[in-house]
C-alpha positions in Angstrom: -64.7 6.4 -41.3 -65.7 3.6 -44.3 -65.4 7.1 -46.5 -62.2 6.7 -45.7 -61.2 3.3 -45.9 -62.7 3.8 -49.3 -60.8 6.1 -50.1 -57.6 4.7 -49.5 -59.0 1.1 -50.4 -59.7 2.9 -54.2 -56.6 4.6 -53.8 -54.5 1.3 -53.8 -56.6 -0.5 -56.1 -56.0 2.6 -58.7 -52.2 2.3 -58.4 -50.7 1.9 -62.2 -53.5 4.5 -63.1 -53.4 8.0 -63.4 -56.8 10.9 -62.2 -56.1 13.1 -65.0 -58.6 15.5 -63.4 -58.0 15.6 -60.3 -54.6 15.9 -61.4 -55.1 18.4 -63.6 -57.3 20.1 -60.9 -54.8 20.4 -58.5 -51.6 21.4 -60.9 -54.6 24.4 -61.6 -54.8 25.8 -58.9 -51.5 26.1 -57.8 -51.1 28.1 -60.9 -54.1 29.8 -60.2 -52.9 30.3 -56.4 -49.4 32.4 -57.5 -51.4 34.2 -60.4 -54.0 35.8 -58.5 -51.2 37.8 -56.3 -48.4 38.0 -59.3 -46.8 41.1 -57.8 -46.0 39.1 -55.1 -45.4 36.1 -56.4 -43.8 36.7 -59.7 -42.7 40.8 -60.4 -41.1 41.2 -56.9 -38.5 38.3 -57.8 -38.0 39.9 -61.0 -37.8 43.4 -59.3 -35.2 41.8 -56.3 -32.9 39.8 -59.4 -32.3 43.2 -61.0 -32.0 44.7 -57.8 -29.1 42.6 -57.2 -27.3 42.7 -60.8 -27.3 46.1 -60.6 -26.1 46.4 -56.8 -23.0 44.1 -58.0 -22.4 46.5 -61.3 -21.9 49.5 -59.0 -19.7 47.8 -56.7 -17.5 45.9 -57.9 -18.6 45.2 -61.5 -16.8 47.6 -63.5 -13.7 46.7 -61.7 -13.8 43.0 -61.2 -12.2 42.2 -65.0 -13.3 39.1 -66.7 -14.8 35.5 -65.0 -13.9 32.4 -67.1 -14.0 34.5 -70.1 -16.8 36.6 -69.9 -17.7 39.9 -68.0 -18.4 39.7 -64.6 -22.5 40.2 -65.0 -22.0 37.9 -67.6 -20.7 35.2 -65.3 -23.5 36.4 -62.7 -26.4 36.2 -64.4 -27.0 32.9 -64.7 -26.3 32.5 -61.0 -28.9 34.7 -60.3 -31.5 33.6 -62.4 -30.9 30.3 -61.1 -31.0 31.1 -57.5 -34.4 32.7 -58.3 -36.0 30.2 -60.1 -35.5 27.6 -57.1 -36.3 29.8 -53.9 -39.4 30.3 -55.8 -40.2 27.1 -56.9 -39.4 25.9 -53.6 -41.7 28.8 -52.1 -44.6 27.5 -54.3 -45.1 24.3 -52.9 -43.6 24.9 -48.9 -46.2 27.5 -48.6 -48.9 25.9 -50.3 -49.4 23.1 -47.9 -48.1 24.8 -44.7 -50.8 27.4 -44.8 -53.3 24.8 -45.7 -52.3 23.0 -42.7 -52.3 26.3 -40.8 -55.8 26.9 -42.3 -57.3 23.5 -41.7 -58.0 23.1 -45.0 -55.9 20.4 -46.6 -58.4 18.0 -46.0 -59.5 18.9 -49.6 -56.5 18.0 -50.8 -56.3 14.0 -48.7 -60.2 13.7 -49.0 -60.2 13.2 -53.1 -59.6 9.4 -54.7 -56.4 11.0 -55.4 -52.5 8.8 -55.0 -49.5 10.6 -52.9 -48.6 10.3 -56.9 -50.8 12.3 -58.1 -50.9 14.7 -55.5 -47.4 15.3 -56.0 -47.1 16.0 -59.3 -49.9 18.8 -58.6 -47.6 20.4 -56.8 -44.5 19.9 -58.8 -46.5 21.0 -61.2 -47.3 24.6 -60.0 -43.7 24.5 -58.6 -42.6 24.1 -62.1 -44.6 26.6 -63.9 -43.5 29.5 -61.6 -40.4 28.4 -61.8 -40.6 29.3 -65.6 -42.6 31.9 -65.7 -39.5 34.0 -63.5 -37.4 32.5 -65.3 -38.2 33.5 -68.6 -39.0 37.2 -67.7 -35.8 37.3 -66.0 -33.9 35.9 -69.3 -36.1 38.8 -71.1 -34.5 41.4 -68.5 -30.7 40.1 -69.7 -31.6 40.0 -73.3 -32.9 43.8 -73.0 -30.6 44.9 -70.7 -27.0 43.4 -71.3 -27.6 41.6 -74.5 -27.3 38.0 -73.4 -28.3 35.2 -75.8 -27.9 31.8 -74.2 -25.7 29.8 -76.1 -27.3 25.8 -74.9 -30.6 27.2 -75.0 -32.1 23.7 -74.1 -29.4 23.0 -71.5 -30.0 25.7 -69.5 -34.0 24.9 -70.0 -33.6 21.6 -68.5 -31.2 22.4 -65.2 -33.8 25.3 -64.1 -36.7 22.5 -64.5 -34.4 20.5 -62.6 -33.6 23.5 -60.2 -37.5 23.9 -59.8 -38.2 20.0 -59.7 -35.6 19.4 -57.1 -36.5 22.6 -55.4 -40.7 21.9 -55.1 -40.0 18.4 -53.9 -37.4 19.7 -51.0 -41.0 22.5 -50.9 -43.2 19.4 -50.3 -41.0 17.6 -48.1 -40.2 21.3 -45.9 -43.9 22.1 -46.2 -45.0 18.2 -44.8 -42.7 17.9 -41.9 -43.4 21.7 -40.6 -46.3 22.7 -38.5 -46.3 26.4 -38.0 -45.3 29.3 -39.8 -41.9 29.7 -37.7 -40.2 26.0 -38.5 -40.9 26.7 -41.8 -39.0 30.4 -42.0 -36.0 28.2 -40.5 -36.0 25.6 -43.2 -36.1 28.3 -45.5 -33.1 30.6 -43.4 -30.9 27.7 -42.3 -31.4 25.6 -45.4 -33.0 26.6 -48.8 -30.5 29.6 -48.2 -27.6 28.7 -47.5 -27.4 25.7 -50.3 -28.5 28.9 -52.9 -25.6 31.4 -51.2 -23.1 28.9 -51.5 -22.6 27.1 -54.4 -21.1 29.7 -56.7 -23.9 31.8 -57.6 -21.7 34.9 -57.4 -18.3 33.4 -57.6 -17.1 30.5 -59.5 -16.0 27.8 -57.2 -12.3 27.6 -58.6 -11.1 30.8 -56.6 -12.1 28.9 -53.4 -9.6 27.0 -51.0 -9.5 22.6 -51.7 -12.0 21.7 -48.9 -14.7 24.6 -49.7 -14.5 23.5 -53.4 -15.1 19.9 -51.9 -18.1 21.6 -49.9 -19.6 22.7 -52.6 -19.2 20.0 -55.1 -21.7 17.9 -52.9 -24.6 20.9 -52.6 -27.1 19.1 -55.5 -27.4 23.8 -55.9 -23.9 24.2 -57.4 -24.4 21.7 -60.1 -27.8 23.3 -61.0 -25.9 26.9 -60.9 -23.0 25.4 -63.4 -26.2 24.0 -65.1 -27.3 27.2 -66.5 -24.1 29.5 -66.5 -23.3 26.0 -69.1 -26.6 26.5 -71.1 -26.3 30.9 -70.6 -22.6 31.5 -71.7 -21.2 28.1 -72.9 -19.4 27.4 -69.8 -19.0 26.3 -66.6 -16.9 24.6 -63.2 -17.5 21.2 -64.0 -19.6 19.1 -66.6 -22.7 19.5 -68.0 -23.2 15.9 -67.9 -22.1 15.8 -64.8 -24.4 17.7 -63.6 -27.5 16.5 -65.2 -26.5 13.3 -63.3 -26.5 14.4 -60.0 -29.6 17.5 -60.4 -31.9 14.8 -62.0 -30.5 12.0 -59.0 -30.7 14.6 -56.2 -34.2 15.8 -57.9 -35.9 12.0 -57.9 -34.4 11.2 -53.5 -36.8 14.5 -53.0 -39.6 14.1 -54.7 -39.7 10.4 -53.4 -39.1 11.2 -49.9 -42.2 13.9 -50.7 -44.4 10.7 -52.4 -44.0 8.3 -49.5 -44.7 11.5 -46.8 -48.2 12.3 -49.2 -49.0 8.6 -49.7 -48.8 8.0 -45.6 -50.1 11.2 -44.6 -47.2 12.1 -42.3 -48.6 14.9 -40.7 -51.0 15.6 -42.3 -54.1 13.7 -41.3 -55.5 15.0 -37.9 
């Protein structure tokens, strides 16, 4: 008990300072965790993205014509890229926390003199790293297979990082909230997957009825995909600046919630 009280007190006294060694340790742990099983965490998403593009090309690609002034596959590619990045960022943080809770070793993260912010940043570093690895792999494939060269690469990179931060933060919230794997699966299937698929990944929202178009503009993932699409093909459904504001705001809100949950020990401390 005295040791636990000392840890909390230490965390309060260190407000405004960063335990860089502890932060680096958590970040490296998260990166090594997905690198050890790279065939599952990195190779599998690349294969899945390639299959999506191949199936859409075989099914409707040749007959679809241009969308927003570009070939259908060129329009589709940024959506597939973004969807894959955000799903992997979410999976990285959520699975790490849930597995630690189920196995009982979450205490290894809670006991060291680390603040909630440092733990949050460590988890997010792993999510962003995994998202960037997957995004770079898909981008290389798009260049080799479709000859796509991004029109605004820095814009695309900013929205990819924002997407990894947003879904990585959401993964932290979901991982802390979920008590077991089936709860985590429910969050993935009923929240994350609909957000990703109903966000203009495979279509332009301008083709939707007004009501559905309005609902799409409430979805932050729509702006993520639209921003990456602007960075890759140079055109989008909405203003990239508006998308940046919405995505940055949504990421800040989710990460702040994750920080509050980690700091309080909600559903983490026995």
